[in-house]
GUNU-372787 format. One record per atom (N, C-alpha, C, O): residue in one letter; x, y, z. Coordinates in pm, whole numbers, plus 32768, in hexadecimal, padded with zeros to 4 digits. Example, Ala and Ser with C-alpha at 12.3 -4.5 7.8 and 13.67 -1.06 7.14 Angstrom:
REM residues 2
A85277DC7830C/A84CE7E3E830C/A85287EB6830C/A85907EB4834E/S85057F1F82C4/S85577F9682CA/S850A80038313/S853D80728324/
This chain:
REM residues 141
XA8E8920A7A09/XA7FE91FE7A23/XA80F919079FA/XA7CC913D7A39/XA88491437962/XA81D90B37929/XA85490507990/XA81B8FE37990/XA8BD906279ED/XA8D58FDF7A4B/XA8318FD87A71/XA7DF8F827A4E/XA81A90627AD0/XA78790547B02/XA7258FF27AB3/XA6DF8F9A7AE6/XA72E90177A20/XA6B08FD179DA/XA6FD8F5A79BE/XA6DB8F3D794C/XA7518F0579E5/XA77A8E9F79D3/XA7308E3D7A57/XA6F98DCF7A5F/XA7498E897A97/XA7138E437B2D/XA68E8E307B1B/XA65B8DC17B2E/XA6428EA07AF2/XA5B78EA27AF4/XA5A68E587AB3/XA56E8DF97AEA/XA5BC8E477A3F/XA5A68DD279C0/XA5AB8D587A09/XA5408D1D7A0C/XA6228D157A55/XA6468CC27AA5/XA5938C9B7AFD/XA53E8C477ADF/XA5968CF07B5A/XA5428CF87BBB/XA4B98CDE7B56/XA4A78C657B56/XA47C8D057B23/XA40A8D017A8F/XA4248C967A85/XA3DF8C517AD0/XA4788C547A3F/XA48A8B9C7A01/XA4868B397A87/XA4618AC47A97/XA4AA8B777ABD/XA4AC8B007B64/XA41F8AEE7BA1/XA3F58A847BD0/XA3D98B667B9B/XA33F8B867BD1/XA3148B537B92/XA2E78AF27BD0/XA2EA8B467AE8/XA2878B0A7A97/XA2B18A797A9C/XA2618A287A6C/XA3268A4A7ACF/XA35A89B47AC8/XA314897E7B13/XA2E089107B01/XA30489D67B89/XA307899E7C1B/XA23E899E7C24/XA1FC89517C69/XA20C89FF7BD4/XA17589FC7BB4/XA12C89737B37/XA0BE893F7B27/XA19B896B7B04/XA14988EC7A87/XA16088827ABD/XA12988287A7D/XA1B288497B41/XA16E87927B7E/XA14987D57BDD/XA158884D7BF4/XA0FB875A7C38/XA0EA87547C7F/XA14C87757CFC/XA1C687777CEA/XA10787957D95/XA14187E97DDE/XA17087637E3F/XA19687797EB2/XA16C86F87E17/XA19786767E76/XA22386607E29/XA26F86237E75/XA25386757DC9/XA26386557D66/XA2E086A77D5F/XA341865E7D73/XA30687317D47/XA37E877B7D3C/XA33887F67DAC/XA2C188067DCB/XA3B288437DD8/XA3EA88CD7E2B/XA42E891F7DD4/XA46989037D6B/XA41489C57E2C/XA4638A187E15/XA4C58A447E7D/XA4778A837EC4/XA50C8A4B7EA0/XA5258A887F27/XA5A98AE67F33/XA6188AB77F19/XA59A8B617F57/XA5B48BCC7F55/XA6288C057FDF/XA5EA8C588021/XA6708BFB7FFC/XA6C38C24807C/XA7238C9B8069/XA76C8CB7800A/XA70F8CD980E1/XA76B8D6B80E3/XA7AD8D3981A0/XA7818D278212/XA8318D398150/XA8A18D0681D0/XA9088D8581EC/XA9358DBE8189/XA92A8DB08267/XA9808E168289/XA9B58DF982DF/XA9748DD2833F/XAA4D8DFD82E7/XAA818DF28360/XAADE8E8F83C0/XAB0A8EEB837B/XAAE78E91841E/XAAE68ECF844B/XAB6A8F578410/XABD08F5D8454/XAB608FA883AB/XABCC8FEC83CE/XAC268FD5832E/XAC7D901F8303/XABF48F6282F2/XABF38F458277/XAB8C8F258212/XAB218F098248/XAB8A8F1D8161/XAB4B8F1F8105/XAAAD8ED18133/XAA998E73817F/XAA5B8F1880ED/XA9D48EB580E1/XA9D08E578061/XA9F48E6D7FEE/XA98A8DC980AC/XA9B28D66804B/XA8F68D468023/XA8918D418069/XA9118D367F89/XA8698D297F45/XA8638C977F19/XA8B18C6B7EC4/XA8058C4D7F55/XA8128BC27F49/XA77E8B9C7F00/XA7158BA97F3F/XA7818B6E7E7C/XA7098B367E23/XA7028AC97E2E/XA7768AA77E17/XA6B48A4B7E4A/XA6AD89E67E0E/XA62689A67DE8/XA5B489B47E14/XA66389517D7C/XA5CE891B7D5F/XA5C288907D4D/XA60588477D04/XA53E88697DB7/XA59F87C57DBE/XA4DE878E7D77/XA46B87B67D64/XA538871C7D6D/XA4E086B97D19/XA4C5863E7D7D/XA52A861B7DBA/XA48686167D8C/XA427859F7DE6/XA3DC85C27E60/XA3A3862C7E7C/XA3E385757E8F/XA37D85827F46/XA3A3861E7F79/XA412864E7F92/XA34A86487F7D/XA34A86C47FD5/XA3D486A4806B/XA3E0863680A1/XA41B8709808A/XA49D86F580CC/XA4FD86C080BE/XA55986AF810E/XA4F086A18052/XA5A486587FEA/XA5B5869E7FA8/XA57286ED7F65/XA66186737FBE/XA6A086CC7F56/XA6FE86737F24/XA76F866C7F55/XA6CD861B7EAE/XA6F085B27E4E/XA7A285D97E4E/XA7D1864B7E52/XA7EB85627E48/XA89385A17E00/XA8CF85E57E6E/XA93786217E54/XA88E85EA7F1E/XA8F6862D7F64/XA8ED85A97FD4/XA8B885A98043/XA93C852F7F86/XA92B84C57FFF/XA8CA84538001/XA8DE84087FA1/XA87684338042/XA81983BF8061/XA782840D8058/XA732840E80B6/XA772843A7FFC/XA6B984A5804D/XA6D884FA8093/XA674852D80C4/XA752853880C0/XA74C85968111/XA72586238105/XA6F18647809B/XA733866B8156/XA7248715813E/XA76887718174/XA75D877281EE/XA7E087FD8125/XA83E87ED813E/XA80B886E81B2/XA7A888A58180/XA82888A38220/XA83489058258/XA874892682B5/XA88F88D6830E/XA89989A082B6/XA8E28A1782EA/XA8F58A15837B/XA8948A1C83C7/XA94C8A0E8398/XA97789EC8476/XA9D68A6E8458/XAA328A708407/XA9A68AEA84B8/XA9F98B5A84B0/XAA3F8B4F850D/XAA208B188576/XAAC08B9184ED/XAB3C8B78858C/XAAFB8B9285F9/XAA9F8BE08610/XAB548B228659/XAB278B3186BD/XAB8E8B028743/XABF48ABE873F/XAB498B4087B5/XABC88B1E8833/XABAE8A5F8839/XAB488A3987FF/XABE78A168864/XABE0898988A7/XAC4189888906/XACAD89C28912/XABF489258956/XAC6688CE89CC/XACA4886989AC/XAC58880B8995/XACFD885589A2/XAD5188048961/XADB987B58A01/XADDC87FB8A60/XADDB871089F5/XAE3086FB8A58/XAEBB86EC89ED/XAEC686BB897D/XAF2187338A50/XAFB387108A29/XAFC986D78AA4/XAF9886E28B14/XB059866B8A52/XB0C286498AB8/XB15786A78AE2/XB1B086C28A91/XB15886C98B5E/XB1EB87338B79/XB24786C58BC0/XB227865D8BFA/XB29386E78BB1/XB32F86848C10/XB34386DD8C81/XB36A874D8C5F/XB33686CF8CE9/XB35087078D69/XB3C986CE8DB4/XB3D286688DF9/XB43287388D8F/XB4A886F08DC1/XB4C586E78E42/XB499873A8E92/XB50C86888E64/XB53786468F1C/XB56286CC8F43/XB59587258EFE/XB54186CA8FCF/XB5A287249038/XB60686E89083/XB603867090A0/XB66C873D90AB/XB6DA872E9113/XB6BA875B91BB/XB6E087C891E7/XB67B87059203/XB673873492A6/XB6E287179308/XB71A86AA9305/XB702876D935A/XB77C8771937D/XB75F87509425/XB73687B09465/XB77286CC946F/XB714869494E2/XB7AB8666952D/XB8008613950C/XB79F86D495B7/XB80986B49635/XB7EE86019669/XB78085D19683/XB85D85C3966E/XB869855D969B/XB8B785359723/XB92A85099718/XB871854797BE/XB8AF854D9818/XB9368515984D/XB93384A79816/XB99485189884/XB9F584B398B1/XB9BE841E98F8/XB96B84119953/XB9FC83C798BB/XB9E38346991F/XBA5083439997/XBABE837B999B/XBA27830C99D7/XBA7882B79A44/XBA5F823D9A72/XB9F582059A59/XBABA82069AB9/XBAAC81859ACE/XBABA81679B60/XBB1481B99B71/XBAAD81429BB6/XBAA180FB9C6B/XBB4780B49C35/XBB5580739BCD/XBB9C80CD9C7D/XBC42808B9CA0/XBC51808E9D44/XBC0C80BE9D9E/XBCD6803D9D40/XBD0E80169DB3/XBDAE802F9D95/XBDF87FFE9D3F/XBDCA80979E08/XBE4380B59DFE/XBEB280149E32/XBE7E7FAA9E10/XBF2A80089E74/XBF6E7FA39E70/XBF517F8E9F04/XBF5D7F189F28/XBF297FF39F72/XBEE27FC9A00B/XBE597FB1A005/XBE167F96A069/XBE227FBD9F76/XBD9E7F789F8B/XBD1E7FE49FAD/XBCA77FC99FBC/XBD6C807C9FB4/XBD0880B39FAA/XBCB681189F33/XBCEF81739EF6/XBC3B80F99F24/XBC0B81149E96/XBBF0819D9E9A/XBBD181E79EF8/XBC0581B59E0D/XBC2482419DD7/XBBD882379D3A/XBBD381CD9CFC/XBB9A82C19D06/XBB6A82A09C77/XBBDA82E39C32/XBC21833A9C64/XBBE682A59B94/XBC3A82B89B55/XBC1682E89AC8/XBBA682C29AA5/XBC5183289A7A/XBC0F833D99ED/XBC2C8314999D/XBCA58308998B/XBBB282D8991D/XBBE3826798F6/XBBCD82CC9864/XBC1982BE9804/XBB6983279863/XBB5F839097FB/XBB2783FA97E8/XBAAF840297CD/XBB8B847797F5/XBB7F851797E5/XBB0E850A979E/XBAE984BC9746/XBAD9857197DB/XBA62859A979F/XBA7385EF9708/XBADC862D96F8/XBA1585F096A4/XBA5986389637/XB9C2863695CC/XB97085DC95DB/XB9B286839581/XB97386A69507/XB959863B94A1/XB9C2860C9475/XB8EC86099470/XB8D085BF93F8/XB8A685DF93A9/XB85C862F93E2/XB88C85EC9336/XB871860C929A/XB7FD85A092AB/XB823853792DD/XB75D85A99285/XB714853F9269/XB6D885739203/XB69485D89212/XB6E98531917A/XB6BB856790E8/XB637852690E4/XB62D84B39110/XB5C9856690B2/XB543852A9081/XB522851B8FE7/XB504856E8F92/XB52E84AF8FE4/XB511849A8F4C/XB48484F98EFC/XB40E85028F1C/XB4D385358E8B/XB4A385728E34/XB402851D8E14/XB40484A98E3D/XB36C854B8DCA/XB2FD84F58DC1/XB2C7854C8D51/XB2EF85BE8D3A/XB26A850E8D10/XB211854C8CA9/XB178855E8CD8/XB13785018D06/XB13B85FF8CC2/XB0CC86058D02/XB081861F8C78/XB0C686358C15/XB01A861E8C71/XAF98866E8C02/XAF7286C28C44/XAF4886BA8CB8/XAF7C87268BFD/XAF2587A58C4E/XAEC887C48BB1/XAEF487AE8B40/XAE4A87F88BD0/XADC8882C8B92/XAE0E88E38B4F/XAE3689388B9F/XAE0E88F78AC7/XAE2F89648A9C/XADE4897D8A3F/XADB6892189FA/XADBD8A268A20/XAD708A5789CB/XADC18A67896C/XAE298AA78979/XAD978A2688EC/XADE78A49886F/XAD718A8187FA/XAD018A4F87F1/XADA28AED87A9/XAD388B0D873D/XAD5B8AD686B7/XADC78ADB867D/XACD38A97868A/XACB08A398625/XAC938A8385A1/XAC398AD885A5/XACA48A7D8582/XACC08ACA84D6/XAC138ABA84AD/XABCD8A6E84F0/XABE58AFB8451/XAB598ACB83FB/XAB7B8A828398/XABDB8A9C834F/XAB3B8A2F838E/XAB3889CF82F8/XAAAB89838308/XAA5689828361/XAABA893C8280/XAA2889058258/XAA4088928281/XAAB38869828C/XA9DE8850829D/XA9BD87CE82CB/XA92C87628295/XA8C0878E826E/XA93E8717829C/XA8E386CD821D/XA882867C8288/XA89E860C82B2/XA7FA86D082B5/XA7A4867682DF/XA76585F682B9/XA71A85F58258/XA77C858B82FD/XA6FB85298288/XA648853182EA/XA6228547835C/XA626851C829D/XA58A8552828A/XA539849B82A8/XA538844D8248/XA50E847A8309/XA4C5841E82E5/XA44783F782BE/XA3E9843B82E9/XA42D83918270/XA39D83BB8229/XA36C8347820C/XA2FF833F81D4/
């Protein structure tokens, strides 16, 4: 019960502090954040300065919780080369015998030839989980 009184006292003090000054100079922000299957986070911020700004968080930015989500990202993959078997037909030439008659002479017998295609890089779009995180959003003013 005593921790509950501490929280109540803190909220009361901060609430009275927010009422003591003009609304444009300071403010009180209270937020609840819950991630699926995880604990609940309670955020309490006392902001001094122009509305929408949280000083002390980078050049006049306001922190904002970005929940976890899927994002499409491009990743480079190496695609290995391939081997292909190609039939090379026999090669003949026209030749003449000692009597002057023409005949076809086998120059190179038919055979299989292995042709290797080189590997290459490809860019693929992949859905990837991005964890929830805090971001500083800069407010123009």
